[in-house]
DORO-578719 format. One record per atom (N, C-alpha, C, O, CB): x, y, z; residue number from 1. Coordinates in Angstrom, 2 decimals. Glycine has a CB too. Example, Ala and Ser with C-alpha at 12.3 -4.5 7.8 and 13.67 -1.06 7.14 Angstrom:
2
{{13.19, -5.69, 7.80}, 1}
{{12.30, -4.50, 7.80}, 1}
{{13.20, -3.30, 7.80}, 1}
{{14.24, -3.32, 8.46}, 1}
{{11.31, -4.47, 9.05}, 1}
{{12.85, -2.25, 7.08}, 2}
{{13.67, -1.06, 7.14}, 2}
{{12.90, 0.03, 7.87}, 2}
{{13.41, 1.14, 8.04}, 2}
{{14.08, -0.60, 5.72}, 2}
END
This chain:
126
{{102.21, 80.08, 110.43}, 1}
{{101.61, 78.98, 109.84}, 1}
{{100.43, 78.98, 109.87}, 1}
{{99.83, 78.62, 110.89}, 1}
{{101.92, 77.94, 110.24}, 1}
{{99.91, 79.31, 108.97}, 2}
{{97.88, 79.25, 109.00}, 2}
{{97.60, 77.56, 108.19}, 2}
{{98.23, 76.90, 107.37}, 2}
{{96.82, 81.09, 107.47}, 2}
{{96.30, 77.37, 108.95}, 3}
{{96.00, 75.90, 108.85}, 3}
{{95.63, 75.42, 107.13}, 3}
{{95.60, 76.39, 106.37}, 3}
{{94.58, 75.61, 109.95}, 3}
{{95.44, 74.48, 106.68}, 4}
{{94.95, 73.99, 105.43}, 4}
{{93.27, 75.18, 105.04}, 4}
{{93.11, 75.99, 104.14}, 4}
{{94.62, 71.96, 105.76}, 4}
{{92.48, 74.83, 105.95}, 5}
{{91.08, 75.55, 105.81}, 5}
{{91.42, 77.19, 105.98}, 5}
{{90.79, 77.96, 105.24}, 5}
{{89.90, 74.95, 107.12}, 5}
{{92.22, 77.64, 106.76}, 6}
{{92.09, 78.84, 106.67}, 6}
{{92.84, 79.50, 105.01}, 6}
{{92.59, 80.50, 104.33}, 6}
{{92.75, 79.34, 108.09}, 6}
{{93.90, 78.29, 104.83}, 7}
{{94.67, 78.89, 103.18}, 7}
{{94.03, 78.39, 101.79}, 7}
{{94.19, 78.73, 100.62}, 7}
{{96.43, 78.26, 103.00}, 7}
{{93.24, 77.42, 102.44}, 8}
{{92.36, 76.97, 101.22}, 8}
{{91.47, 78.11, 100.24}, 8}
{{91.23, 78.98, 101.07}, 8}
{{91.27, 75.97, 101.88}, 8}
{{91.02, 78.44, 99.32}, 9}
{{90.49, 79.18, 98.71}, 9}
{{89.03, 78.46, 97.81}, 9}
{{88.99, 77.62, 96.92}, 9}
{{91.62, 79.75, 98.00}, 9}
{{87.56, 79.48, 98.75}, 10}
{{86.70, 78.59, 98.29}, 10}
{{85.98, 79.15, 96.51}, 10}
{{85.36, 78.34, 95.81}, 10}
{{85.53, 78.49, 99.64}, 10}
{{86.21, 80.54, 96.08}, 11}
{{85.84, 80.52, 95.14}, 11}
{{86.87, 82.23, 94.63}, 11}
{{86.80, 83.39, 95.03}, 11}
{{84.13, 80.27, 95.24}, 11}
{{87.21, 81.96, 94.22}, 12}
{{88.55, 83.21, 93.38}, 12}
{{89.32, 83.34, 94.55}, 12}
{{89.89, 82.32, 94.94}, 12}
{{87.99, 85.13, 92.72}, 12}
{{89.49, 84.49, 95.25}, 13}
{{90.38, 84.78, 96.13}, 13}
{{90.06, 84.32, 97.35}, 13}
{{90.92, 84.21, 98.23}, 13}
{{90.63, 86.00, 96.16}, 13}
{{88.66, 83.98, 97.57}, 14}
{{87.82, 84.18, 98.87}, 14}
{{88.18, 82.87, 99.79}, 14}
{{87.98, 81.70, 99.44}, 14}
{{86.05, 84.29, 98.51}, 14}
{{88.71, 83.28, 100.96}, 15}
{{89.15, 82.19, 101.81}, 15}
{{88.03, 81.53, 102.20}, 15}
{{87.11, 82.20, 102.66}, 15}
{{89.93, 82.59, 102.95}, 15}
{{87.90, 80.16, 102.12}, 16}
{{87.15, 79.16, 102.85}, 16}
{{86.54, 79.75, 104.09}, 16}
{{85.32, 79.73, 104.29}, 16}
{{88.03, 78.01, 103.22}, 16}
{{87.45, 80.29, 104.93}, 17}
{{86.92, 80.72, 106.77}, 17}
{{85.88, 81.85, 106.53}, 17}
{{85.25, 82.11, 107.56}, 17}
{{88.45, 81.55, 108.03}, 17}
{{85.48, 82.72, 105.28}, 18}
{{84.97, 83.87, 105.19}, 18}
{{83.53, 83.01, 104.50}, 18}
{{82.41, 83.47, 104.75}, 18}
{{85.95, 85.12, 104.29}, 18}
{{83.66, 81.87, 103.72}, 19}
{{82.61, 81.17, 103.27}, 19}
{{80.93, 81.36, 103.81}, 19}
{{79.92, 81.80, 103.27}, 19}
{{83.09, 79.90, 103.53}, 19}
{{81.21, 80.81, 105.08}, 20}
{{79.40, 81.12, 105.99}, 20}
{{78.92, 82.23, 105.78}, 20}
{{77.85, 82.47, 105.22}, 20}
{{79.27, 81.18, 107.71}, 20}
{{79.89, 83.19, 106.33}, 21}
{{79.38, 84.69, 106.36}, 21}
{{78.83, 84.88, 105.00}, 21}
{{77.67, 85.23, 104.84}, 21}
{{80.58, 85.86, 106.69}, 21}
{{79.89, 84.59, 103.69}, 22}
{{79.46, 85.11, 102.43}, 22}
{{77.81, 84.53, 101.95}, 22}
{{76.73, 85.10, 101.81}, 22}
{{80.67, 84.62, 101.33}, 22}
{{78.24, 83.30, 101.83}, 23}
{{76.72, 82.70, 101.66}, 23}
{{75.64, 83.57, 102.34}, 23}
{{74.95, 84.37, 101.71}, 23}
{{76.59, 81.18, 102.35}, 23}
{{75.54, 83.33, 103.77}, 24}
{{74.61, 84.32, 104.57}, 24}
{{74.32, 85.43, 103.70}, 24}
{{73.17, 85.58, 103.27}, 24}
{{75.27, 84.90, 105.93}, 24}
{{75.28, 86.24, 103.39}, 25}
{{75.05, 87.78, 102.89}, 25}
{{74.33, 87.90, 101.55}, 25}
{{73.50, 88.74, 101.24}, 25}
{{76.47, 88.56, 102.69}, 25}
{{74.98, 86.53, 100.56}, 26}
{{74.40, 86.24, 99.43}, 26}
{{72.65, 85.69, 99.28}, 26}
{{71.79, 86.11, 98.51}, 26}
{{75.34, 85.28, 98.99}, 26}
{{72.58, 84.68, 100.28}, 27}
{{71.35, 84.35, 100.64}, 27}
{{70.54, 85.69, 100.66}, 27}
{{69.76, 85.95, 99.75}, 27}
{{71.37, 83.59, 101.95}, 27}
{{70.79, 86.78, 101.99}, 28}
{{69.93, 87.60, 101.86}, 28}
{{69.59, 88.79, 100.92}, 28}
{{68.46, 89.15, 100.56}, 28}
{{70.00, 87.87, 102.71}, 28}
{{70.77, 89.31, 100.62}, 29}
{{70.71, 90.48, 99.44}, 29}
{{70.52, 89.74, 98.00}, 29}
{{70.22, 90.55, 97.13}, 29}
{{72.25, 91.47, 99.40}, 29}
{{70.63, 88.35, 97.53}, 30}
{{70.59, 87.81, 96.42}, 30}
{{68.65, 87.35, 96.38}, 30}
{{68.16, 87.20, 95.26}, 30}
{{71.90, 86.48, 96.41}, 30}
{{68.09, 87.24, 97.14}, 31}
{{66.74, 86.87, 97.22}, 31}
{{66.10, 87.70, 96.13}, 31}
{{66.74, 88.66, 95.71}, 31}
{{66.13, 87.09, 98.64}, 31}
{{64.81, 87.42, 95.57}, 32}
{{64.20, 87.90, 94.61}, 32}
{{63.78, 89.45, 95.10}, 32}
{{64.05, 90.44, 94.41}, 32}
{{63.07, 86.92, 94.23}, 32}
{{62.96, 89.53, 96.58}, 33}
{{62.57, 90.23, 96.81}, 33}
{{63.42, 91.57, 97.39}, 33}
{{63.03, 92.74, 97.29}, 33}
{{61.83, 89.65, 97.28}, 33}
{{64.54, 91.16, 97.95}, 34}
{{65.93, 92.15, 97.84}, 34}
{{66.02, 93.08, 96.72}, 34}
{{65.83, 94.28, 96.51}, 34}
{{67.26, 91.32, 97.68}, 34}
{{66.44, 91.83, 95.94}, 35}
{{67.15, 92.68, 94.63}, 35}
{{66.20, 93.88, 93.71}, 35}
{{66.67, 94.80, 93.04}, 35}
{{67.59, 91.40, 93.42}, 35}
{{64.88, 93.58, 93.91}, 36}
{{64.12, 93.67, 93.56}, 36}
{{63.39, 95.62, 94.49}, 36}
{{62.70, 96.55, 94.09}, 36}
{{63.63, 92.10, 93.69}, 36}
{{64.00, 95.34, 95.56}, 37}
{{63.24, 97.02, 96.63}, 37}
{{65.09, 97.42, 96.28}, 37}
{{64.95, 98.63, 96.17}, 37}
{{62.41, 96.76, 99.40}, 37}
{{66.05, 97.27, 96.13}, 38}
{{67.11, 97.58, 95.90}, 38}
{{67.04, 98.32, 94.27}, 38}
{{67.17, 99.53, 94.11}, 38}
{{67.94, 96.33, 96.17}, 38}
{{66.90, 97.74, 93.61}, 39}
{{66.72, 98.17, 92.22}, 39}
{{65.62, 99.39, 92.15}, 39}
{{65.79, 100.51, 91.66}, 39}
{{66.23, 96.88, 91.32}, 39}
{{64.48, 98.89, 92.75}, 40}
{{63.60, 99.89, 92.43}, 40}
{{63.56, 101.41, 93.74}, 40}
{{62.61, 102.19, 93.78}, 40}
{{62.07, 98.94, 92.30}, 40}
{{64.42, 101.51, 94.40}, 41}
{{65.32, 102.62, 95.30}, 41}
{{66.49, 103.48, 94.80}, 41}
{{67.13, 104.34, 95.42}, 41}
{{65.99, 101.91, 96.38}, 41}
{{66.62, 103.00, 93.39}, 42}
{{67.81, 103.53, 92.95}, 42}
{{67.48, 104.90, 92.33}, 42}
{{68.32, 105.50, 91.66}, 42}
{{68.51, 102.56, 91.99}, 42}
{{66.46, 105.31, 92.52}, 43}
{{66.24, 106.93, 92.06}, 43}
{{65.84, 107.70, 93.08}, 43}
{{65.38, 108.81, 92.84}, 43}
{{65.16, 107.19, 90.96}, 43}
{{65.93, 107.27, 94.27}, 44}
{{65.74, 107.97, 95.45}, 44}
{{64.72, 107.58, 96.37}, 44}
{{64.02, 106.77, 95.76}, 44}
{{65.53, 109.17, 95.16}, 44}
{{64.33, 107.73, 97.36}, 45}
{{63.45, 107.52, 98.59}, 45}
{{62.24, 107.23, 97.99}, 45}
{{61.77, 107.95, 97.10}, 45}
{{63.33, 108.72, 99.61}, 45}
{{61.48, 105.81, 98.59}, 46}
{{60.46, 105.89, 98.28}, 46}
{{59.15, 105.58, 99.28}, 46}
{{59.62, 105.02, 100.27}, 46}
{{60.59, 105.27, 97.34}, 46}
{{58.32, 105.66, 99.36}, 47}
{{57.41, 105.65, 100.67}, 47}
{{57.50, 103.51, 100.35}, 47}
{{58.06, 102.75, 99.56}, 47}
{{55.21, 106.89, 100.45}, 47}
{{56.57, 103.41, 101.51}, 48}
{{56.00, 101.67, 101.98}, 48}
{{54.70, 101.60, 100.51}, 48}
{{54.92, 100.82, 99.59}, 48}
{{54.87, 101.56, 104.33}, 48}
{{53.83, 102.22, 100.50}, 49}
{{52.93, 102.10, 99.40}, 49}
{{53.29, 102.29, 97.79}, 49}
{{52.69, 101.83, 96.82}, 49}
{{51.99, 102.98, 99.72}, 49}
{{54.46, 103.14, 97.83}, 50}
{{55.07, 103.33, 96.51}, 50}
{{55.85, 102.08, 95.79}, 50}
{{55.88, 101.93, 94.57}, 50}
{{56.04, 104.45, 96.68}, 50}
{{56.56, 101.08, 96.88}, 51}
{{57.12, 99.75, 96.97}, 51}
{{56.44, 99.15, 96.65}, 51}
{{56.48, 98.50, 95.61}, 51}
{{57.52, 99.24, 97.91}, 51}
{{55.53, 99.19, 97.47}, 52}
{{54.55, 97.67, 97.36}, 52}
{{53.82, 97.83, 96.03}, 52}
{{53.33, 96.81, 95.54}, 52}
{{53.20, 97.44, 98.75}, 52}
{{53.69, 99.06, 95.35}, 53}
{{53.25, 99.08, 94.04}, 53}
{{54.15, 98.52, 92.94}, 53}
{{53.75, 97.84, 92.00}, 53}
{{52.95, 100.36, 93.77}, 53}
{{55.81, 98.99, 93.22}, 54}
{{56.69, 98.81, 91.85}, 54}
{{57.09, 97.76, 92.11}, 54}
{{57.87, 97.38, 91.24}, 54}
{{57.83, 99.73, 91.43}, 54}
{{56.87, 96.62, 93.40}, 55}
{{57.76, 95.48, 93.08}, 55}
{{56.77, 94.35, 92.96}, 55}
{{56.28, 93.89, 93.99}, 55}
{{58.94, 95.19, 94.20}, 55}
{{56.49, 93.98, 92.03}, 56}
{{55.48, 93.01, 91.17}, 56}
{{55.17, 91.55, 91.95}, 56}
{{55.88, 90.58, 91.72}, 56}
{{56.25, 92.63, 89.58}, 56}
{{54.16, 91.49, 92.78}, 57}
{{53.74, 89.97, 93.21}, 57}
{{54.02, 89.70, 94.64}, 57}
{{53.82, 88.60, 95.16}, 57}
{{54.55, 88.85, 92.39}, 57}
{{54.65, 91.13, 95.45}, 58}
{{55.51, 90.91, 96.59}, 58}
{{54.39, 91.15, 97.52}, 58}
{{53.56, 92.04, 97.30}, 58}
{{56.87, 91.87, 96.76}, 58}
{{54.34, 90.41, 98.54}, 59}
{{52.76, 90.24, 100.05}, 59}
{{53.08, 91.60, 100.91}, 59}
{{54.27, 91.77, 101.18}, 59}
{{52.97, 88.32, 101.65}, 59}
{{52.37, 92.35, 101.28}, 60}
{{52.66, 93.40, 102.41}, 60}
{{53.66, 92.80, 103.24}, 60}
{{54.67, 93.41, 103.56}, 60}
{{51.38, 93.79, 103.31}, 60}
{{53.34, 91.31, 103.69}, 61}
{{54.49, 90.86, 104.69}, 61}
{{55.89, 90.89, 104.43}, 61}
{{56.79, 91.39, 105.11}, 61}
{{54.33, 89.59, 105.01}, 61}
{{56.00, 89.92, 102.67}, 62}
{{57.26, 89.54, 102.65}, 62}
{{57.85, 91.43, 101.97}, 62}
{{58.96, 91.65, 101.47}, 62}
{{57.48, 87.82, 101.48}, 62}
{{57.01, 92.21, 102.12}, 63}
{{57.77, 93.57, 102.02}, 63}
{{58.17, 94.13, 103.05}, 63}
{{59.12, 94.91, 103.02}, 63}
{{57.13, 94.51, 101.48}, 63}
{{57.42, 93.80, 104.32}, 64}
{{57.76, 94.49, 105.43}, 64}
{{59.35, 93.81, 105.89}, 64}
{{60.42, 94.40, 105.96}, 64}
{{56.47, 94.31, 106.58}, 64}
{{59.06, 92.40, 106.15}, 65}
{{60.21, 91.71, 106.27}, 65}
{{61.57, 91.71, 105.45}, 65}
{{62.62, 91.28, 105.91}, 65}
{{59.81, 90.68, 106.26}, 65}
{{61.41, 92.26, 104.11}, 66}
{{62.37, 92.33, 103.40}, 66}
{{63.05, 93.79, 104.09}, 66}
{{64.23, 94.01, 104.35}, 66}
{{61.91, 92.25, 101.84}, 66}
{{61.89, 94.67, 104.29}, 67}
{{62.69, 95.98, 104.74}, 67}
{{63.20, 96.23, 105.82}, 67}
{{63.65, 97.30, 106.24}, 67}
{{62.09, 96.96, 104.69}, 67}
{{63.13, 94.83, 106.51}, 68}
{{63.90, 94.88, 108.01}, 68}
{{64.69, 94.41, 108.17}, 68}
{{65.44, 94.85, 109.05}, 68}
{{63.51, 94.55, 109.00}, 68}
{{65.04, 93.22, 107.46}, 69}
{{66.18, 93.06, 107.11}, 69}
{{67.45, 93.67, 106.66}, 69}
{{68.58, 93.68, 107.14}, 69}
{{65.98, 92.60, 106.62}, 69}
{{66.67, 94.41, 105.12}, 70}
{{67.64, 95.46, 104.52}, 70}
{{67.84, 96.41, 105.02}, 70}
{{68.74, 96.99, 104.42}, 70}
{{67.44, 95.89, 103.50}, 70}
{{67.28, 97.26, 106.35}, 71}
{{67.63, 97.66, 107.30}, 71}
{{68.58, 97.61, 108.46}, 71}
{{69.16, 98.56, 108.98}, 71}
{{67.03, 97.62, 107.45}, 71}
{{68.65, 96.08, 108.84}, 72}
{{69.30, 95.28, 109.82}, 72}
{{70.62, 95.24, 109.42}, 72}
{{71.50, 95.36, 110.28}, 72}
{{68.75, 93.94, 110.00}, 72}
{{70.96, 95.05, 107.94}, 73}
{{72.43, 95.11, 106.96}, 73}
{{72.83, 96.10, 106.58}, 73}
{{73.81, 96.18, 105.85}, 73}
{{72.50, 94.52, 105.78}, 73}
{{71.97, 97.37, 107.12}, 74}
{{72.48, 98.82, 106.65}, 74}
{{72.36, 98.67, 105.42}, 74}
{{73.46, 99.10, 105.09}, 74}
{{73.92, 99.31, 107.00}, 74}
{{71.87, 98.39, 104.47}, 75}
{{71.74, 98.66, 102.90}, 75}
{{70.69, 99.73, 102.48}, 75}
{{70.69, 100.31, 101.39}, 75}
{{71.32, 97.29, 102.16}, 75}
{{69.46, 99.99, 103.84}, 76}
{{68.51, 101.10, 103.78}, 76}
{{68.55, 101.40, 104.64}, 76}
{{69.03, 100.71, 105.54}, 76}
{{67.39, 101.09, 103.48}, 76}
{{68.01, 102.73, 104.86}, 77}
{{67.61, 103.55, 106.08}, 77}
{{66.10, 103.71, 106.15}, 77}
{{65.70, 103.62, 104.99}, 77}
{{68.29, 104.98, 106.07}, 77}
{{64.98, 103.94, 107.05}, 78}
{{63.62, 104.43, 107.18}, 78}
{{63.85, 105.64, 108.01}, 78}
{{64.36, 105.81, 109.12}, 78}
{{62.58, 103.38, 107.83}, 78}
{{63.26, 106.51, 107.03}, 79}
{{63.20, 107.52, 107.84}, 79}
{{61.18, 107.73, 108.13}, 79}
{{60.24, 107.41, 107.41}, 79}
{{64.19, 108.94, 106.96}, 79}
{{61.24, 108.40, 109.51}, 80}
{{60.15, 108.72, 109.61}, 80}
{{60.01, 110.40, 109.87}, 80}
{{60.63, 111.09, 110.68}, 80}
{{59.67, 107.83, 110.56}, 80}
{{59.10, 110.74, 109.03}, 81}
{{59.00, 112.27, 108.90}, 81}
{{58.07, 112.60, 109.88}, 81}
{{57.00, 112.00, 109.97}, 81}
{{58.54, 112.83, 107.49}, 81}
{{58.43, 113.57, 110.67}, 82}
{{56.78, 113.71, 111.75}, 82}
{{56.11, 114.64, 111.39}, 82}
{{56.31, 115.79, 111.77}, 82}
{{56.81, 114.05, 113.39}, 82}
{{55.24, 114.29, 110.64}, 83}
{{53.99, 115.14, 110.31}, 83}
{{52.66, 114.57, 110.33}, 83}
{{52.56, 113.53, 110.99}, 83}
{{54.10, 115.66, 109.03}, 83}
{{51.73, 114.94, 109.83}, 84}
{{50.08, 114.67, 109.97}, 84}
{{49.70, 114.55, 108.85}, 84}
{{49.76, 115.54, 108.12}, 84}
{{49.16, 115.71, 110.60}, 84}
{{49.24, 113.43, 108.36}, 85}
{{49.63, 112.03, 108.41}, 85}
{{51.12, 111.88, 108.52}, 85}
{{51.98, 112.52, 107.90}, 85}
{{49.13, 111.29, 107.19}, 85}
{{51.32, 110.70, 109.63}, 86}
{{52.72, 110.39, 109.41}, 86}
{{53.54, 109.88, 107.99}, 86}
{{53.00, 108.95, 107.39}, 86}
{{52.88, 109.43, 110.33}, 86}
{{54.73, 110.40, 107.44}, 87}
{{55.37, 109.74, 106.62}, 87}
{{56.63, 109.30, 106.70}, 87}
{{57.60, 109.85, 107.21}, 87}
{{55.30, 110.24, 105.79}, 87}
{{56.53, 108.14, 106.09}, 88}
{{57.69, 106.96, 106.44}, 88}
{{58.16, 106.67, 105.03}, 88}
{{57.43, 106.09, 104.22}, 88}
{{57.07, 105.40, 107.28}, 88}
{{59.83, 107.22, 104.64}, 89}
{{60.41, 107.01, 103.62}, 89}
{{61.62, 105.82, 103.80}, 89}
{{62.16, 105.71, 104.90}, 89}
{{60.82, 108.30, 103.19}, 89}
{{62.02, 104.98, 102.69}, 90}
{{63.21, 103.92, 102.46}, 90}
{{64.41, 104.51, 101.44}, 90}
{{64.09, 104.94, 100.33}, 90}
{{62.54, 102.47, 101.72}, 90}
{{65.31, 104.51, 101.73}, 91}
{{66.41, 104.92, 100.79}, 91}
{{67.77, 104.11, 101.21}, 91}
{{68.28, 103.58, 102.19}, 91}
{{66.64, 106.60, 100.88}, 91}
{{68.02, 104.35, 99.92}, 92}
{{69.47, 103.56, 99.82}, 92}
{{70.54, 104.31, 100.99}, 92}
{{70.62, 105.54, 101.06}, 92}
{{70.21, 103.75, 98.00}, 92}
{{71.31, 103.46, 101.82}, 93}
{{72.70, 104.12, 102.17}, 93}
{{73.34, 103.95, 101.37}, 93}
{{72.99, 103.31, 100.38}, 93}
{{73.42, 103.81, 103.19}, 93}
{{74.98, 104.69, 101.59}, 94}
{{75.94, 104.25, 100.38}, 94}
{{76.58, 103.01, 100.53}, 94}
{{77.61, 102.82, 99.87}, 94}
{{77.05, 105.21, 100.16}, 94}
{{76.08, 101.97, 101.41}, 95}
{{76.65, 100.52, 101.24}, 95}
{{75.24, 99.75, 100.28}, 95}
{{75.48, 98.99, 99.35}, 95}
{{77.01, 99.64, 103.10}, 95}
{{73.70, 100.13, 100.74}, 96}
{{72.95, 100.03, 99.57}, 96}
{{73.33, 100.19, 98.11}, 96}
{{73.19, 99.43, 97.15}, 96}
{{72.10, 100.78, 99.74}, 96}
{{73.97, 101.62, 98.23}, 97}
{{74.37, 102.23, 96.85}, 97}
{{75.27, 101.31, 96.01}, 97}
{{75.23, 101.25, 94.78}, 97}
{{75.15, 103.59, 97.06}, 97}
{{76.20, 100.52, 96.92}, 98}
{{77.14, 100.13, 96.24}, 98}
{{76.61, 98.78, 95.77}, 98}
{{77.11, 98.31, 94.75}, 98}
{{78.39, 100.17, 96.97}, 98}
{{75.78, 98.21, 96.32}, 99}
{{75.40, 96.97, 95.68}, 99}
{{74.01, 97.13, 94.40}, 99}
{{73.49, 96.24, 93.74}, 99}
{{74.96, 95.95, 97.05}, 99}
{{73.66, 98.93, 94.42}, 100}
{{72.73, 99.08, 93.62}, 100}
{{73.06, 98.37, 91.60}, 100}
{{72.28, 97.71, 90.92}, 100}
{{72.53, 100.78, 93.90}, 100}
{{74.66, 98.97, 91.19}, 101}
{{74.60, 98.57, 90.01}, 101}
{{74.83, 96.51, 89.68}, 101}
{{74.72, 95.98, 88.57}, 101}
{{75.77, 99.62, 89.39}, 101}
{{75.12, 95.84, 90.90}, 102}
{{74.95, 94.51, 90.64}, 102}
{{73.52, 94.45, 90.55}, 102}
{{73.09, 94.17, 89.43}, 102}
{{75.56, 93.59, 91.65}, 102}
{{72.40, 94.70, 91.74}, 103}
{{71.07, 94.74, 91.83}, 103}
{{70.57, 94.85, 90.68}, 103}
{{69.77, 94.00, 90.30}, 103}
{{70.62, 95.61, 92.56}, 103}
{{70.86, 95.77, 89.99}, 104}
{{69.95, 96.26, 88.82}, 104}
{{70.16, 95.48, 87.90}, 104}
{{69.28, 95.12, 87.11}, 104}
{{70.12, 97.59, 88.29}, 104}
{{71.44, 95.10, 87.87}, 105}
{{71.99, 94.36, 86.84}, 105}
{{71.54, 93.32, 86.60}, 105}
{{71.10, 93.19, 85.46}, 105}
{{73.06, 94.15, 86.91}, 105}
{{71.47, 92.23, 87.47}, 106}
{{70.86, 91.18, 87.57}, 106}
{{69.53, 91.53, 87.65}, 106}
{{69.32, 90.51, 86.99}, 106}
{{71.30, 90.45, 88.53}, 106}
{{68.65, 91.89, 87.78}, 107}
{{67.10, 92.38, 87.65}, 107}
{{67.12, 92.91, 86.18}, 107}
{{66.19, 92.38, 85.57}, 107}
{{66.59, 93.69, 88.84}, 107}
{{67.78, 93.69, 85.47}, 108}
{{67.76, 93.72, 83.84}, 108}
{{67.55, 92.64, 83.44}, 108}
{{66.46, 92.18, 83.10}, 108}
{{68.88, 94.12, 83.12}, 108}
{{69.12, 91.86, 83.43}, 109}
{{69.36, 90.63, 82.84}, 109}
{{68.30, 89.61, 82.61}, 109}
{{68.22, 88.87, 81.63}, 109}
{{70.26, 90.09, 83.53}, 109}
{{67.28, 89.67, 83.88}, 110}
{{66.39, 88.49, 84.05}, 110}
{{65.56, 89.54, 83.12}, 110}
{{65.42, 89.15, 81.96}, 110}
{{65.79, 87.82, 85.77}, 110}
{{65.16, 90.44, 83.34}, 111}
{{64.06, 91.07, 82.45}, 111}
{{64.16, 90.74, 80.77}, 111}
{{63.36, 90.12, 80.08}, 111}
{{64.16, 92.74, 82.68}, 111}
{{65.65, 91.52, 80.33}, 112}
{{66.12, 91.62, 78.80}, 112}
{{65.60, 89.41, 78.54}, 112}
{{65.02, 88.98, 77.55}, 112}
{{68.65, 92.35, 78.64}, 112}
{{65.97, 88.70, 79.50}, 113}
{{66.10, 87.22, 79.09}, 113}
{{64.88, 86.59, 79.53}, 113}
{{64.72, 85.37, 79.44}, 113}
{{67.35, 86.46, 79.72}, 113}
{{64.14, 87.26, 79.93}, 114}
{{62.72, 86.02, 80.17}, 114}
{{62.38, 85.38, 79.02}, 114}
{{62.24, 84.16, 79.06}, 114}
{{61.18, 86.67, 80.64}, 114}
{{62.20, 86.01, 77.91}, 115}
{{61.32, 85.52, 77.11}, 115}
{{61.76, 83.97, 76.67}, 115}
{{61.02, 82.99, 76.62}, 115}
{{61.18, 86.51, 75.97}, 115}
{{63.50, 84.04, 76.30}, 116}
{{64.31, 82.71, 75.85}, 116}
{{63.99, 81.74, 77.35}, 116}
{{63.55, 80.60, 77.27}, 116}
{{66.36, 83.11, 75.49}, 116}
{{64.29, 82.42, 78.67}, 117}
{{64.08, 81.51, 79.73}, 117}
{{62.97, 80.71, 80.05}, 117}
{{62.98, 79.71, 80.76}, 117}
{{64.22, 82.08, 80.65}, 117}
{{61.82, 81.33, 79.33}, 118}
{{60.70, 80.68, 79.17}, 118}
{{60.34, 79.56, 77.96}, 118}
{{59.57, 78.60, 77.92}, 118}
{{59.91, 81.68, 79.13}, 118}
{{61.24, 80.14, 77.05}, 119}
{{60.88, 79.35, 75.91}, 119}
{{61.88, 77.96, 76.73}, 119}
{{61.32, 76.87, 76.83}, 119}
{{61.43, 80.15, 74.08}, 119}
{{62.93, 78.09, 77.11}, 120}
{{63.69, 76.44, 77.58}, 120}
{{63.03, 75.99, 78.31}, 120}
{{62.66, 74.83, 78.15}, 120}
{{65.05, 76.24, 78.29}, 120}
{{62.64, 76.73, 79.43}, 121}
{{61.52, 76.14, 79.98}, 121}
{{60.63, 75.45, 79.57}, 121}
{{60.21, 74.71, 80.46}, 121}
{{61.01, 76.72, 80.36}, 121}
{{59.92, 75.30, 78.21}, 122}
{{58.41, 74.75, 77.55}, 122}
{{57.52, 75.51, 78.09}, 122}
{{56.45, 75.02, 78.45}, 122}
{{57.92, 73.21, 77.84}, 122}
{{57.80, 76.81, 78.22}, 123}
{{56.40, 77.76, 78.89}, 123}
{{56.26, 78.74, 77.90}, 123}
{{55.64, 79.77, 78.19}, 123}
{{56.61, 78.62, 80.54}, 123}
{{56.80, 78.58, 76.66}, 124}
{{56.41, 79.62, 75.85}, 124}
{{54.75, 79.58, 75.71}, 124}
{{53.88, 78.71, 75.74}, 124}
{{57.20, 79.47, 74.45}, 124}
{{54.80, 80.88, 75.55}, 125}
{{52.81, 80.83, 75.14}, 125}
{{52.73, 81.56, 73.70}, 125}
{{52.58, 82.79, 73.65}, 125}
{{51.51, 82.05, 76.55}, 125}
{{52.81, 80.84, 72.60}, 126}
{{52.45, 81.31, 71.29}, 126}
{{53.57, 81.02, 70.70}, 126}
{{53.71, 81.27, 69.50}, 126}
{{52.03, 82.70, 71.10}, 126}
END
């Protein structure tokens, strides 16, 4: 027999007992920097400087932290090439690639609806 807490559902078919872990993962991959990094790696490997250029507004410190966390979760891989000067690239793993469609859809949705959201916030300029 399972306890009430084990058999209860938090969201859809998600058992409540998995709620803390799911929330932790969503906090990690759902932050704005992670989504933008994942979306920008969709076409293949990028170097740190390239990522810094294509992720608007991210500081070097935040990019470094985001890349480290995505690597710890197995969503990206850091490859250091033995060249002079050294070259380091970041690419999506199969796990990261499986998140790509969702990440890209969220980034595209935000881009497609930014004007409407600004109007709703009363921040429209013009």
